[in-house]
N, C-alpha and C positions, 0 to 999 in steps of 0.2 A: 957590893952586891947586897941587895936586902936578904934577911934570913927567911928562908921558907917557912910558912905558918904549918902547922901541924893541925889538921881538922880530922875531928872525931866524926866518925858515921853516925847518923840521925838514928837509924834503925839498928840498935844492938838487941842481940838475943833476948835480953831481959825486956826491952821495949817491945819486941814483937809478942813475947809472952802476956805482957801486960795489956797490948792492944786486943789481942785475942780474948783474954778473960774478960776485959771490959766491953768488948764487943758482944760476947756471948750473954753477959749479964744484962744487956739491953741498955746500955748507956748511949746517950747521943754522941755523936761527933765532936760537939763541942764540949762535952763532958770529959771524953776521953783526951782530947787535946789538952784540956786543961789538967788533967791528973799526969799526961807524960811530959808536958812541957814543950809541946810542939804546935803547930798552927793546925787549925780545923781541916784546912785544905790538904795539909801532910798526911791526916788522918784518912780522908776521905781518899786519896790517891793510894795509899797503900792499901787500904780496904778493897779498893777496886782491883789492884794489882795482884793480891792474894785472893781474889775472887771470893771473898766472905760474904755469904748472904745469910739472913735473917729469917727463921722460922716464925711467921706470925701466928701459928696456932689458929687460924680461922679470923685473927683479929684483923679487920680491914679498915683501920682508922685511916681519916683522909683530912689533911688540912683544908678547910674550906675557907677561902680568902672572902673576907668582907668588903663589900663595897659602901661608900657612903650613898645614901639615899639622898634625894632632894632636900628632906626636912633634915638632914645632918646626922641623924642616928645611921648605926652601922648595922647591918643584918647580912646574914650569909645569902649569898645569891641563890644558890640551889634551893632553899627554903621558899624564897619568894618566887622562883620560877614554878616551883610545885605547887604553890598556893593559887598562883595565876591559872595553870593548867587545870588545877581542881574545880576552880570556879568556872572556867570556860566550859569543861566537859559536863558539868552538872547541870548546866542550863539547856532547853530545847535548841535545835539548831536554828540559825539566824535566817530570816528570809531575805534574800539577795536581791537588791533591786538595781538595775542597771542604771537607770537615771533617776536624779534626785527627785522627790515628788514636787509636784507643781504647788505653790502656794505657801503659806507659812508653816512652819514645824509645829507640832502639837505643844512641846514642852520648851522650845527653843528660848535661848536667853542670850543677853549681849555679854560681852567682856567685862562689863562692869557688875553684871549680876552672878558672875561665876564664883563658886564657893566648892567647899569639900563635898558638899551634898548635891553636887551637880556635875552630870558627865560634860567633860570637856572636848568631846569630839567635835571639830568643826564642820559645819554644813554650809556648801556653797563655796564660793570663791571671795577671799578677803578681799573688801573694798566694794563688793556687790551691794545692791540695796538689801537682797534677803540673805546676807550673811549673819549667821548666828551660831551658837553653839548648841549641842542636842539638848542639854540641861535635865535629862532624866536621872533617876536615881542610880549612883555608880555603887559598884561592888565594893565593900568595906576596903578601905585601904589602896584601893586604885582610883584612876582618874575617869575610868570609862563605865557606862552601864554594859550588862552582860553582852548585848550583841555587837557593841563596838569593842568590848575588850576581845572576843573573838575575831575581830578583824585586826585589832592591833597585835595580839600575841599568838600567831600561828605557830602551830608545832611543825618543824621542818620536816619534809617527807624523807623517807629512808631510801637510800639509793640502792 
């Protein structure tokens, strides 16, 4: 018959006191785990079971995840969203036209003429004879002119 292994409890009184002290000192769960020699998940679970909470003292720091933009740079999403909404709300409201205007577009350009200095909003149906892109001056850092930016980045209505 195999000899029974004696296991020691993970959370001794000393470890619990150290956990509470480190938690109150503001250490992260990863730092506490390294100090106590346990896993980060063990620390998170114990903090949850002990119902420990931190008083941020009005400090409402948030981690903002950065997404990779098309050009490969990383920027926080909320900053980009605020910049887009600010650009949209600072301009006069657009004139909404149900049907596309007949005839050629004033600043229209082809796919080969597109650049960072031209609005990339498609006009008409791809493959049609009159298909082109808007071609107006876009808002800095965005692909569309002010009126098409308003159409592309609409603020969700509150329910």
